C-alpha positions in Angstrom: -12.2 142.6 -120.6 -8.6 142.7 -121.5 -7.9 139.5 -119.5 -10.6 137.5 -121.5 -9.5 138.8 -124.9 -6.0 137.5 -124.6 -6.9 133.8 -123.8 -9.5 133.9 -126.6 -7.0 135.2 -129.1 -4.4 132.7 -128.0 -6.9 129.8 -128.3 -7.9 130.9 -131.8 -4.2 131.1 -132.9 -3.4 127.7 -131.5 -6.5 126.1 -132.9 -6.0 127.6 -136.4 -2.5 126.4 -136.6 -3.1 122.9 -135.3 -2.8 120.1 -137.8 -4.2 116.6 -137.3 -1.7 114.2 -135.8 -3.2 111.1 -137.4 -3.8 111.8 -141.1 -6.3 109.6 -142.9 -4.5 106.7 -144.5 -5.7 104.5 -147.2 -4.4 101.0 -146.8 -3.4 99.1 -149.9 -3.7 95.4 -150.4 0.0 95.0 -150.1 0.3 97.1 -146.9 -2.5 95.1 -145.3 -0.9 91.9 -146.4 2.4 92.7 -144.9 0.6 93.9 -141.7 -1.3 90.6 -141.5 1.9 88.7 -141.6 3.4 90.9 -138.8 0.3 90.4 -136.6 0.1 86.6 -137.1 -2.9 86.7 -139.4 -1.1 85.9 -142.6 -2.3 83.3 -145.1 -0.7 80.5 -143.1 -2.9 81.4 -140.1 -5.9 80.0 -141.9 -7.9 81.2 -144.8 -10.9 82.5 -142.8 -8.7 84.3 -140.3 -6.6 86.0 -143.0 -9.6 87.0 -145.2 -11.3 88.5 -142.2 -8.2 90.5 -141.3 -7.8 91.7 -144.8 -11.4 92.9 -145.1 -11.1 94.8 -141.7 -7.7 96.2 -142.7 -8.9 97.6 -146.0 -11.9 98.9 -144.2 -9.6 100.9 -141.9 -10.7 98.9 -138.8 -7.1 97.6 -138.0 -4.8 100.1 -136.3 -1.5 100.5 -138.2 0.5 101.0 -135.0 0.0 99.0 -131.9 -1.9 101.2 -129.3 -2.8 103.9 -131.8 -6.2 104.7 -133.2 -7.4 102.9 -136.3 -7.2 104.9 -139.5 -10.3 106.3 -141.0 -12.6 103.7 -142.6 -11.9 103.0 -146.3 -14.7 103.7 -148.8 -17.2 100.8 -149.0 -16.2 100.4 -152.7 -12.6 99.6 -151.7 -13.8 96.7 -149.3 -16.3 95.6 -152.0 -13.5 95.5 -154.5 -11.5 93.2 -152.3 -14.4 90.8 -152.0 -14.9 90.9 -155.8 -11.2 90.2 -156.3 -11.3 87.4 -153.8 -14.3 85.7 -155.6 -12.6 86.2 -159.0 -9.5 84.6 -157.7 -11.4 81.6 -156.7 -13.2 81.5 -160.1 -9.9 81.7 -162.0 -8.0 79.1 -160.0 -5.9 81.7 -158.2 -7.4 81.2 -154.7 -5.4 80.4 -151.6 -5.5 76.8 -152.6 -3.3 77.5 -155.6 -0.5 78.8 -153.4 -0.1 81.9 -151.2 2.4 83.6 -153.6 0.1 83.0 -156.6 -2.9 84.3 -154.7 -1.1 87.3 -153.3 0.1 88.3 -156.8 -3.4 87.9 -158.2 -4.9 90.0 -155.5 -2.4 92.7 -155.8 -3.0 93.0 -159.6 -6.7 92.8 -159.2 -6.9 95.5 -156.5 -4.7 97.7 -158.7 -7.1 97.2 -161.6 -4.8 95.0 -163.7 -7.2 92.0 -164.0 -10.2 92.4 -166.2 
């Protein structure tokens, strides 16, 4: 009886004090943009490729570190916001055709809520 109580107590103490190694991260537009450039999926790699990478990154489907697990998926509203900002940038003439710097600035402001 005594031999089973010690391992159970030790497991409880270890389990109670353990903290998650990979905390949930919320990727921002700017962090996903810089990650896309690091991974070769920047705006110059093609519009479709870049937009797909950005959507997946904001949804938490792209691992931040190579070989590590992907961060937890972002709320659907965050990914939907990206899609709305992308469409709005096209409507207002700030799409990728207007220049990458202009588009990136517009998207950063839109995702932060600075574009009505």
